[in-house]
PDB file of N, CA, C and O in Angstrom:
ATOM      1  N   MET A   1      12.468   6.627 -26.939  1.00  0.00           N
ATOM      2  CA  MET A   1      11.262   7.424 -27.394  1.00  0.00           C
ATOM      3  C   MET A   1      10.477   7.057 -26.288  1.00  0.00           C
ATOM      4  O   MET A   1      10.670   5.975 -25.735  1.00  0.00           O
ATOM      5  N   THR A   2       9.749   7.717 -25.966  1.00  0.00           N
ATOM      6  CA  THR A   2       8.474   7.328 -25.465  1.00  0.00           C
ATOM      7  C   THR A   2       6.487   7.763 -26.267  1.00  0.00           C
ATOM      8  O   THR A   2       6.043   8.763 -26.831  1.00  0.00           O
ATOM      9  N   ASN A   3       5.949   6.611 -25.943  1.00  0.00           N
ATOM     10  CA  ASN A   3       4.836   6.851 -26.298  1.00  0.00           C
ATOM     11  C   ASN A   3       3.899   7.461 -25.187  1.00  0.00           C
ATOM     12  O   ASN A   3       3.971   7.188 -23.989  1.00  0.00           O
ATOM     13  N   PRO A   4       3.211   8.132 -25.643  1.00  0.00           N
ATOM     14  CA  PRO A   4       2.516   8.670 -24.187  1.00  0.00           C
ATOM     15  C   PRO A   4       0.785   8.659 -24.802  1.00  0.00           C
ATOM     16  O   PRO A   4       0.175   9.097 -25.777  1.00  0.00           O
ATOM     17  N   LEU A   5       0.495   7.883 -23.582  1.00  0.00           N
ATOM     18  CA  LEU A   5      -0.160   7.479 -22.870  1.00  0.00           C
ATOM     19  C   LEU A   5      -1.935   8.618 -22.661  1.00  0.00           C
ATOM     20  O   LEU A   5      -1.762   9.515 -21.835  1.00  0.00           O
ATOM     21  N   ASP A   6      -3.156   8.607 -23.184  1.00  0.00           N
ATOM     22  CA  ASP A   6      -4.262   9.980 -23.060  1.00  0.00           C
ATOM     23  C   ASP A   6      -4.844   9.616 -21.860  1.00  0.00           C
ATOM     24  O   ASP A   6      -5.716   8.748 -21.824  1.00  0.00           O
ATOM     25  N   PRO A   7      -4.241  10.499 -20.348  1.00  0.00           N
ATOM     26  CA  PRO A   7      -4.824  10.503 -19.290  1.00  0.00           C
ATOM     27  C   PRO A   7      -6.119   9.914 -18.872  1.00  0.00           C
ATOM     28  O   PRO A   7      -6.442   9.468 -17.772  1.00  0.00           O
ATOM     29  N   VAL A   8      -6.870  10.016 -20.102  1.00  0.00           N
ATOM     30  CA  VAL A   8      -8.371  10.159 -19.863  1.00  0.00           C
ATOM     31  C   VAL A   8      -8.444   8.260 -19.895  1.00  0.00           C
ATOM     32  O   VAL A   8      -9.577   7.791 -19.791  1.00  0.00           O
ATOM     33  N   VAL A   9      -7.806   7.718 -19.971  1.00  0.00           N
ATOM     34  CA  VAL A   9      -7.331   6.303 -20.060  1.00  0.00           C
ATOM     35  C   VAL A   9      -6.700   5.736 -19.389  1.00  0.00           C
ATOM     36  O   VAL A   9      -7.076   4.675 -18.892  1.00  0.00           O
ATOM     37  N   SER A  10      -5.561   6.258 -19.168  1.00  0.00           N
ATOM     38  CA  SER A  10      -4.587   5.467 -17.894  1.00  0.00           C
ATOM     39  C   SER A  10      -3.739   6.171 -17.383  1.00  0.00           C
ATOM     40  O   SER A  10      -3.202   6.943 -18.178  1.00  0.00           O
ATOM     41  N   ASP A  11      -3.337   6.227 -16.187  1.00  0.00           N
ATOM     42  CA  ASP A  11      -2.966   7.108 -14.878  1.00  0.00           C
ATOM     43  C   ASP A  11      -1.354   7.012 -15.390  1.00  0.00           C
ATOM     44  O   ASP A  11      -0.606   7.750 -14.749  1.00  0.00           O
ATOM     45  N   PHE A  12      -0.669   6.150 -16.532  1.00  0.00           N
ATOM     46  CA  PHE A  12       1.185   6.798 -16.431  1.00  0.00           C
ATOM     47  C   PHE A  12       1.240   7.907 -18.204  1.00  0.00           C
ATOM     48  O   PHE A  12       0.297   8.220 -18.930  1.00  0.00           O
ATOM     49  N   ALA A  13       1.606   7.982 -18.239  1.00  0.00           N
ATOM     50  CA  ALA A  13       2.365   9.153 -18.980  1.00  0.00           C
ATOM     51  C   ALA A  13       2.698   8.146 -20.782  1.00  0.00           C
ATOM     52  O   ALA A  13       2.091   8.296 -21.842  1.00  0.00           O
ATOM     53  N   SER A  14       3.231   7.711 -20.634  1.00  0.00           N
ATOM     54  CA  SER A  14       3.964   6.334 -21.079  1.00  0.00           C
ATOM     55  C   SER A  14       4.183   5.016 -21.866  1.00  0.00           C
ATOM     56  O   SER A  14       5.398   4.846 -21.978  1.00  0.00           O
ATOM     57  N   VAL A  15       3.396   3.894 -22.528  1.00  0.00           N
ATOM     58  CA  VAL A  15       3.463   3.301 -22.750  1.00  0.00           C
ATOM     59  C   VAL A  15       4.975   2.492 -21.753  1.00  0.00           C
ATOM     60  O   VAL A  15       4.508   1.749 -20.890  1.00  0.00           O
ATOM     61  N   GLU A  16       5.491   2.498 -21.744  1.00  0.00           N
ATOM     62  CA  GLU A  16       6.650   2.212 -20.833  1.00  0.00           C
ATOM     63  C   GLU A  16       7.017   2.267 -19.863  1.00  0.00           C
ATOM     64  O   GLU A  16       7.726   1.381 -19.387  1.00  0.00           O
ATOM     65  N   GLU A  17       6.536   3.717 -18.995  1.00  0.00           N
ATOM     66  CA  GLU A  17       6.320   3.253 -17.841  1.00  0.00           C
ATOM     67  C   GLU A  17       4.811   2.930 -16.578  1.00  0.00           C
ATOM     68  O   GLU A  17       4.681   3.041 -15.358  1.00  0.00           O
ATOM     69  N   ALA A  18       3.784   2.439 -17.890  1.00  0.00           N
ATOM     70  CA  ALA A  18       2.410   1.422 -17.559  1.00  0.00           C
ATOM     71  C   ALA A  18       3.893  -0.506 -16.889  1.00  0.00           C
ATOM     72  O   ALA A  18       4.181  -1.354 -16.045  1.00  0.00           O
ATOM     73  N   GLU A  19       4.130   0.034 -18.056  1.00  0.00           N
ATOM     74  CA  GLU A  19       5.094  -1.159 -18.295  1.00  0.00           C
ATOM     75  C   GLU A  19       6.365  -1.498 -17.604  1.00  0.00           C
ATOM     76  O   GLU A  19       6.823  -2.630 -17.755  1.00  0.00           O
ATOM     77  N   THR A  20       6.949  -0.670 -16.897  1.00  0.00           N
ATOM     78  CA  THR A  20       7.762  -0.844 -15.789  1.00  0.00           C
ATOM     79  C   THR A  20       6.889  -0.740 -13.929  1.00  0.00           C
ATOM     80  O   THR A  20       7.307  -0.971 -12.795  1.00  0.00           O
ATOM     81  N   TYR A  21       5.567  -0.279 -14.493  1.00  0.00           N
ATOM     82  CA  TYR A  21       5.378  -0.057 -12.996  1.00  0.00           C
ATOM     83  C   TYR A  21       4.492  -1.416 -13.167  1.00  0.00           C
ATOM     84  O   TYR A  21       3.847  -1.545 -12.126  1.00  0.00           O
ATOM     85  N   ASP A  22       4.107  -2.861 -14.395  1.00  0.00           N
ATOM     86  CA  ASP A  22       3.098  -3.841 -14.060  1.00  0.00           C
ATOM     87  C   ASP A  22       4.518  -4.833 -14.082  1.00  0.00           C
ATOM     88  O   ASP A  22       4.328  -6.040 -14.233  1.00  0.00           O
ATOM     89  N   LYS A  23       5.729  -4.410 -13.955  1.00  0.00           N
ATOM     90  CA  LYS A  23       6.553  -5.071 -13.666  1.00  0.00           C
ATOM     91  C   LYS A  23       6.505  -5.506 -11.969  1.00  0.00           C
ATOM     92  O   LYS A  23       6.153  -6.501 -11.336  1.00  0.00           O
ATOM     93  N   TRP A  24       7.110  -4.058 -11.619  1.00  0.00           N
ATOM     94  CA  TRP A  24       6.991  -3.880 -10.291  1.00  0.00           C
ATOM     95  C   TRP A  24       6.084  -4.920  -9.693  1.00  0.00           C
ATOM     96  O   TRP A  24       6.319  -5.963  -9.084  1.00  0.00           O
ATOM     97  N   TYR A  25       4.976  -4.315 -10.055  1.00  0.00           N
ATOM     98  CA  TYR A  25       3.677  -4.614  -9.092  1.00  0.00           C
ATOM     99  C   TYR A  25       3.532  -6.186  -9.506  1.00  0.00           C
ATOM    100  O   TYR A  25       3.568  -6.702  -8.389  1.00  0.00           O
ATOM    101  N   ARG A  26       3.441  -6.864 -10.093  1.00  0.00           N
ATOM    102  CA  ARG A  26       4.149  -8.871 -10.593  1.00  0.00           C
ATOM    103  C   ARG A  26       5.481  -9.450  -9.943  1.00  0.00           C
ATOM    104  O   ARG A  26       5.688 -10.638  -9.696  1.00  0.00           O
ATOM    105  N   ALA A  27       6.530  -8.157  -9.665  1.00  0.00           N
ATOM    106  CA  ALA A  27       7.264  -9.026  -8.734  1.00  0.00           C
ATOM    107  C   ALA A  27       6.811  -8.803  -7.164  1.00  0.00           C
ATOM    108  O   ALA A  27       6.922  -9.669  -6.297  1.00  0.00           O
ATOM    109  N   LYS A  28       6.218  -7.329  -6.939  1.00  0.00           N
ATOM    110  CA  LYS A  28       5.521  -7.903  -4.720  1.00  0.00           C
ATOM    111  C   LYS A  28       4.948  -8.383  -5.311  1.00  0.00           C
ATOM    112  O   LYS A  28       5.641  -9.398  -5.387  1.00  0.00           O
ATOM    113  N   VAL A  29       3.712  -8.686  -6.222  1.00  0.00           N
ATOM    114  CA  VAL A  29       2.749  -9.747  -5.520  1.00  0.00           C
ATOM    115  C   VAL A  29       3.201 -11.194  -5.980  1.00  0.00           C
ATOM    116  O   VAL A  29       2.444 -12.161  -5.894  1.00  0.00           O
ATOM    117  N   GLN A  30       4.584 -11.277  -6.510  1.00  0.00           N
ATOM    118  CA  GLN A  30       5.234 -12.735  -6.568  1.00  0.00           C
ATOM    119  C   GLN A  30       5.979 -12.892  -5.219  1.00  0.00           C
ATOM    120  O   GLN A  30       6.070 -14.022  -4.740  1.00  0.00           O
ATOM    121  N   ARG A  31       6.427 -12.007  -4.684  1.00  0.00           N
ATOM    122  CA  ARG A  31       6.821 -11.730  -3.831  1.00  0.00           C
ATOM    123  C   ARG A  31       5.965 -12.403  -2.472  1.00  0.00           C
ATOM    124  O   ARG A  31       6.191 -13.288  -1.646  1.00  0.00           O
ATOM    125  N   SER A  32       4.977 -11.545  -2.726  1.00  0.00           N
ATOM    126  CA  SER A  32       3.692 -11.666  -1.473  1.00  0.00           C
ATOM    127  C   SER A  32       3.456 -13.239  -1.163  1.00  0.00           C
ATOM    128  O   SER A  32       3.607 -13.826  -0.092  1.00  0.00           O
ATOM    129  N   MET A  33       3.037 -13.754  -2.430  1.00  0.00           N
ATOM    130  CA  MET A  33       2.995 -15.003  -2.794  1.00  0.00           C
ATOM    131  C   MET A  33       3.476 -16.285  -2.117  1.00  0.00           C
ATOM    132  O   MET A  33       2.671 -17.095  -1.659  1.00  0.00           O
ATOM    133  N   ALA A  34       4.685 -16.445  -2.063  1.00  0.00           N
ATOM    134  CA  ALA A  34       5.955 -16.963  -1.824  1.00  0.00           C
ATOM    135  C   ALA A  34       6.121 -16.790  -0.682  1.00  0.00           C
ATOM    136  O   ALA A  34       6.782 -17.713  -0.207  1.00  0.00           O
ATOM    137  N   ASP A  35       5.711 -15.672   0.392  1.00  0.00           N
ATOM    138  CA  ASP A  35       6.506 -15.280   1.875  1.00  0.00           C
ATOM    139  C   ASP A  35       5.897 -16.426   2.536  1.00  0.00           C
ATOM    140  O   ASP A  35       4.784 -16.768   2.135  1.00  0.00           O
ATOM    141  N   THR A  36       6.503 -17.142   3.581  1.00  0.00           N
ATOM    142  CA  THR A  36       6.172 -18.475   4.417  1.00  0.00           C
ATOM    143  C   THR A  36       5.399 -17.903   5.919  1.00  0.00           C
ATOM    144  O   THR A  36       4.583 -18.732   6.321  1.00  0.00           O
ATOM    145  N   ARG A  37       5.470 -17.086   6.500  1.00  0.00           N
ATOM    146  CA  ARG A  37       5.351 -15.753   7.354  1.00  0.00           C
ATOM    147  C   ARG A  37       4.042 -16.224   7.345  1.00  0.00           C
ATOM    148  O   ARG A  37       3.352 -16.112   6.332  1.00  0.00           O
ATOM    149  N   PRO A  38       3.434 -16.977   8.832  1.00  0.00           N
ATOM    150  CA  PRO A  38       2.416 -17.178   9.161  1.00  0.00           C
ATOM    151  C   PRO A  38       1.476 -15.923   8.955  1.00  0.00           C
ATOM    152  O   PRO A  38       1.726 -14.833   9.469  1.00  0.00           O
ATOM    153  N   ARG A  39       0.754 -16.084   8.435  1.00  0.00           N
ATOM    154  CA  ARG A  39      -0.604 -14.649   7.634  1.00  0.00           C
ATOM    155  C   ARG A  39      -1.422 -13.802   9.211  1.00  0.00           C
ATOM    156  O   ARG A  39      -1.589 -14.206  10.362  1.00  0.00           O
ATOM    157  N   VAL A  40      -1.723 -12.652   8.588  1.00  0.00           N
ATOM    158  CA  VAL A  40      -2.040 -12.016  10.161  1.00  0.00           C
ATOM    159  C   VAL A  40      -3.198 -11.711   9.335  1.00  0.00           C
ATOM    160  O   VAL A  40      -3.199 -11.361   8.155  1.00  0.00           O
ATOM    161  N   GLY A  41      -4.730 -11.994  10.550  1.00  0.00           N
ATOM    162  CA  GLY A  41      -6.465 -11.843   9.104  1.00  0.00           C
ATOM    163  C   GLY A  41      -6.413 -10.689   9.131  1.00  0.00           C
ATOM    164  O   GLY A  41      -5.338 -10.202   9.480  1.00  0.00           O
ATOM    165  N   HIS A  42      -7.360  -9.920   8.836  1.00  0.00           N
ATOM    166  CA  HIS A  42      -7.774  -8.504   8.510  1.00  0.00           C
ATOM    167  C   HIS A  42      -7.691  -8.180  10.269  1.00  0.00           C
ATOM    168  O   HIS A  42      -6.786  -7.723  10.967  1.00  0.00           O
ATOM    169  N   ASP A  43      -9.592  -8.822  10.697  1.00  0.00           N
ATOM    170  CA  ASP A  43      -9.802  -8.588  12.406  1.00  0.00           C
ATOM    171  C   ASP A  43      -8.574  -8.520  13.000  1.00  0.00           C
ATOM    172  O   ASP A  43      -8.642  -7.600  13.815  1.00  0.00           O
ATOM    173  N   ASP A  44      -7.021  -9.224  13.027  1.00  0.00           N
ATOM    174  CA  ASP A  44      -6.378  -8.835  13.795  1.00  0.00           C
ATOM    175  C   ASP A  44      -5.820  -7.614  13.505  1.00  0.00           C
ATOM    176  O   ASP A  44      -6.070  -6.663  14.246  1.00  0.00           O
ATOM    177  N   VAL A  45      -5.260  -7.511  12.755  1.00  0.00           N
ATOM    178  CA  VAL A  45      -5.135  -5.819  11.383  1.00  0.00           C
ATOM    179  C   VAL A  45      -5.381  -5.303  12.292  1.00  0.00           C
ATOM    180  O   VAL A  45      -4.753  -4.786  13.216  1.00  0.00           O
ATOM    181  N   MET A  46      -6.391  -5.445  12.024  1.00  0.00           N
ATOM    182  CA  MET A  46      -7.778  -3.261  12.447  1.00  0.00           C
ATOM    183  C   MET A  46      -8.245  -3.865  13.808  1.00  0.00           C
ATOM    184  O   MET A  46      -9.108  -3.110  14.255  1.00  0.00           O
ATOM    185  N   ASN A  47      -7.968  -5.223  14.897  1.00  0.00           N
ATOM    186  CA  ASN A  47      -8.059  -4.661  16.238  1.00  0.00           C
ATOM    187  C   ASN A  47      -5.994  -4.123  17.045  1.00  0.00           C
ATOM    188  O   ASN A  47      -5.606  -3.900  18.191  1.00  0.00           O
ATOM    189  N   GLU A  48      -5.288  -4.139  15.704  1.00  0.00           N
ATOM    190  CA  GLU A  48      -3.943  -3.700  17.123  1.00  0.00           C
ATOM    191  C   GLU A  48      -3.610  -1.587  16.514  1.00  0.00           C
ATOM    192  O   GLU A  48      -2.923  -0.660  16.943  1.00  0.00           O
ATOM    193  N   LEU A  49      -4.855  -1.847  15.040  1.00  0.00           N
ATOM    194  CA  LEU A  49      -4.375  -0.278  14.388  1.00  0.00           C
ATOM    195  C   LEU A  49      -5.665   0.024  15.462  1.00  0.00           C
ATOM    196  O   LEU A  49      -5.762   1.243  15.603  1.00  0.00           O
ATOM    197  N   ASP A  50      -6.477  -0.561  16.098  1.00  0.00           N
ATOM    198  CA  ASP A  50      -7.323   0.481  16.603  1.00  0.00           C
ATOM    199  C   ASP A  50      -6.814   1.335  18.197  1.00  0.00           C
ATOM    200  O   ASP A  50      -7.001   2.392  18.800  1.00  0.00           O
ATOM    201  N   GLU A  51      -5.855  -0.343  18.354  1.00  0.00           N
ATOM    202  CA  GLU A  51      -5.132  -0.107  20.152  1.00  0.00           C
ATOM    203  C   GLU A  51      -4.391   0.979  19.670  1.00  0.00           C
ATOM    204  O   GLU A  51      -5.097   1.818  20.230  1.00  0.00           O
ATOM    205  N   ILE A  52      -3.230   1.910  18.874  1.00  0.00           N
ATOM    206  CA  ILE A  52      -2.421   2.138  18.224  1.00  0.00           C
ATOM    207  C   ILE A  52      -3.298   3.582  18.327  1.00  0.00           C
ATOM    208  O   ILE A  52      -2.959   4.504  19.070  1.00  0.00           O
ATOM    209  N   ILE A  53      -4.670   3.616  17.313  1.00  0.00           N
ATOM    210  CA  ILE A  53      -4.945   4.838  17.022  1.00  0.00           C
ATOM    211  C   ILE A  53      -5.728   5.382  18.318  1.00  0.00           C
ATOM    212  O   ILE A  53      -5.537   6.575  18.556  1.00  0.00           O
ATOM    213  N   ASP A  54      -6.679   4.604  19.289  1.00  0.00           N
ATOM    214  CA  ASP A  54      -6.486   5.010  20.272  1.00  0.00           C
ATOM    215  C   ASP A  54      -5.214   4.902  21.628  1.00  0.00           C
ATOM    216  O   ASP A  54      -5.934   5.461  22.455  1.00  0.00           O
ATOM    217  N   ALA A  55      -4.417   4.721  22.117  1.00  0.00           N
ATOM    218  CA  ALA A  55      -2.907   4.939  22.387  1.00  0.00           C
ATOM    219  C   ALA A  55      -2.736   6.919  22.150  1.00  0.00           C
ATOM    220  O   ALA A  55      -2.809   7.742  23.063  1.00  0.00           O
ATOM    221  N   ALA A  56      -2.511   7.212  20.703  1.00  0.00           N
ATOM    222  CA  ALA A  56      -2.396   7.999  20.033  1.00  0.00           C
ATOM    223  C   ALA A  56      -2.580   8.854  20.364  1.00  0.00           C
ATOM    224  O   ALA A  56      -1.706   9.696  20.571  1.00  0.00           O
ATOM    225  N   GLU A  57      -4.775   9.151  20.723  1.00  0.00           N
ATOM    226  CA  GLU A  57      -5.376   9.910  20.972  1.00  0.00           C
ATOM    227  C   GLU A  57      -5.154   9.496  22.537  1.00  0.00           C
ATOM    228  O   GLU A  57      -5.932  10.402  22.834  1.00  0.00           O
ATOM    229  N   LYS A  58      -4.874   9.066  23.533  1.00  0.00           N
ATOM    230  CA  LYS A  58      -5.433   9.848  24.354  1.00  0.00           C
ATOM    231  C   LYS A  58      -3.113  10.389  25.254  1.00  0.00           C
ATOM    232  O   LYS A  58      -2.643  10.716  26.344  1.00  0.00           O
ATOM    233  N   ARG A  59      -2.790  10.225  24.381  1.00  0.00           N
ATOM    234  CA  ARG A  59      -1.259  10.807  24.517  1.00  0.00           C
ATOM    235  C   ARG A  59      -1.624  12.152  23.667  1.00  0.00           C
ATOM    236  O   ARG A  59      -0.568  12.774  23.554  1.00  0.00           O
ATOM    237  N   ARG A  60      -2.581  12.786  23.086  1.00  0.00           N
ATOM    238  CA  ARG A  60      -2.866  13.481  22.441  1.00  0.00           C
ATOM    239  C   ARG A  60      -2.907  14.590  23.500  1.00  0.00           C
ATOM    240  O   ARG A  60      -2.192  15.490  23.941  1.00  0.00           O
ATOM    241  N   ARG A  61      -4.619  13.831  23.749  1.00  0.00           N
ATOM    242  CA  ARG A  61      -5.284  14.232  24.918  1.00  0.00           C
ATOM    243  C   ARG A  61      -4.846  15.019  26.227  1.00  0.00           C
ATOM    244  O   ARG A  61      -5.348  16.049  26.678  1.00  0.00           O
ATOM    245  N   GLU A  62      -3.553  14.113  26.828  1.00  0.00           N
ATOM    246  CA  GLU A  62      -2.656  14.149  28.099  1.00  0.00           C
ATOM    247  C   GLU A  62      -2.334  15.696  27.467  1.00  0.00           C
ATOM    248  O   GLU A  62      -2.721  16.697  28.071  1.00  0.00           O
ATOM    249  N   ARG A  63      -1.685  15.773  26.361  1.00  0.00           N
ATOM    250  CA  ARG A  63      -0.178  16.383  26.147  1.00  0.00           C
ATOM    251  C   ARG A  63      -1.326  18.018  26.544  1.00  0.00           C
ATOM    252  O   ARG A  63      -0.911  19.124  26.893  1.00  0.00           O
ATOM    253  N   ALA A  64      -3.080  17.498  26.275  1.00  0.00           N
ATOM    254  CA  ALA A  64      -3.434  19.360  25.446  1.00  0.00           C
ATOM    255  C   ALA A  64      -4.347  19.328  26.872  1.00  0.00           C
ATOM    256  O   ALA A  64      -5.142  20.262  26.973  1.00  0.00           O
ATOM    257  N   ALA A  65      -4.326  18.570  27.736  1.00  0.00           N
ATOM    258  CA  ALA A  65      -3.872  18.737  29.394  1.00  0.00           C
ATOM    259  C   ALA A  65      -3.218  19.745  30.131  1.00  0.00           C
ATOM    260  O   ALA A  65      -3.019  19.598  31.337  1.00  0.00           O
TER     261      ALA A  65
END
């Protein structure tokens, strides 16, 4: 049996759904904190994304020409 939650108060339909999400989210955070790979800085990520976006826009312009 599920306990319904008020949609104004919660994004979840039931307490069980909220608890399941919470458990999943906490495990995801724990895995991330335990990850030993080198960290990548925000600026590095944003620069890489800018390059990807620029390349995609260039390809789009070339196809349109």
